[in-house]
N, C-alpha and C positions, 0 to 999 in steps of 0.2 A: 897263901891269896883267903882275903876274908870276903865273906859272901852278905850281899845286900840284905837291906839295908843298914849303907854306913853312911852315918851325922858326921858331916865333917862343918862342925858351930863355925869359925874363922873363916866360913865362904859366904855363910848368909846374908843377903841382904835383906834393906830395912822392909820387904813384901814376900821375900821366899824362905825359906830355910833349905838349906843346903843337903840334901839326902840321896846319896848317889849309889850306886850298886854294887861295884866293887872295892876293894883297895887290897893295891897288887903290892905284894913286900918280894924288892928284888927285882932284876928283872931290866930292859932298857926304859931308859927314863930315870933312875934313882931307887933310891935303898926303896924308898913309898910311893907308890904312883895311885890315884885314884881315877878312875874307869866306869862312866855312866854308857848302859847300851841303849840302843835305841833300833827298832827294826821298821825303815819306814819302807812303803809299798810304790813300786816307780809308777803304777797307774790309779792311784787313790785320790781322791778328792785333796788332801792335804796336800801335798807335792805340787811343782811348779810344771808347767808346760815341758821346759827341758827335760825333766826328768821319763818323760814319754818317747824321744827324743835322741838322749845323749846315755849310754849303758855307766850305769854309776853313778849320773846325776844324781836320784835319789839319796843316796848315802851321803853324799859329797853338800848336800845340804843340810843335811842333817847334825852331819860334823859341824856344819858352819852355825847350826844353830844351839849346840853345844856349847860349843867356843863363845857365843855371843853371849850366854847364861853362865858360865865361869873359868870365861878367859883360857888361855893357853896351857895351865897345870893342868886341863883334863885330858882323861885318855877319850875322845868319843870311840867306844866299839861301836860304831855303826856298818850292820848287817843289813842287805835288801832282802825282801821278804823270800826273793828268789834264791841268794845265798849271796851276791857280792859282797863284799867288803867293802866300807870304806877308804878308801889309801892312809888314814893315818891311822886306822885300825890295823888295814894289811901291812904296813912295814913295820907297827911294832910287833904281829906275830913274826915276821919272817928276822927281826932283830933276834927274840927271845927265841928261836928255834935256832939260829944259829949258835946263839950264847950256851944252850944247852945240848948240842951238836958236840961243841968244843970243849964243852965241859964233864962230858958225861963220857968215863972210860966205855960203857958197857955198850956206844952205838958208835962206836969208829970203826965194824966191820962195815955198816952201811955205805960209810965212805959219803959218795955226796948225795945220795941217798935218805941221810939221815935227816935234812929237814923238811921235805917233802915227807917222809913218812911220819914225823913228828906234828908237822902242819894237818895235815888229812887226820890221826889220830886226833889232836885239838879239836879240828872243826866238827869232827863227826859229836864230841863229846860234847861241844858248843849246842849244835843242832839238836842232839837229842835233850838238854837243856831244857830252851826254847821250848820246846814243843811240850814236855813236863808242865813247866808253868803254865804253860795256853793250856793245858787238860788240868788242871789244878786251879787256876783260874775258871774256865765255863764250868766245872764242876761245883765248887763253890756258889755260884750265880744259879745253878740248878736246887741248890741245898743241901749239897752233899760235904758238910765242913771237916770231914776226915779226911777229905781231897777223892786220890784214885784208889788207895786201898780200902777204904769204906765204899767207895760207890761199886769197886768189885764187889767186894765181898755180900753187898746188898743185891745188886743183882745176879751172882750165882745165887742165893737162897733163896730168893724169888724163883731165877729159873728151877732149881730144884725141886722148890714147891709145884710149879709147872707141870715137869716130867714127870714127877713121883706114881700121879696117876695113870700116867702112859706106861710106865715100867711095870702096875700090877695086873696092867689087863691081859 
């Protein structure tokens, strides 16, 4: 998997450049699949009234937006802010887990639990990656250009300076 941003010039339109989040090599859907991540909030201003009424409506709407921009060639990895995956993403994740579970002899001891175990691990990794990206964006907006590491080093140094006089008292 190649991470973002992935430029796909052949998908450009006269008004927009095609820059997606991921290029997935192998897995369901072919030898190479381009994916775009979107995280809609079900009760946000940008969502339809159906999103407040029906579970998963925000993710389905977000998938529709990606399809209208890129066509069916894109894999829209839509996950609502509360964690519900869109139907296309959920189908893709499950197919990928089946493929890996059948191909990896190290998972044979898990039997039918290999697929949920893979999904659990992968979704936790995705959640951590999204949280890290959000933290990096927030820190960059506050002027911490080095990201989370720089911010922690700076705040740790500042905290040390504040605590030093207390320790010598």
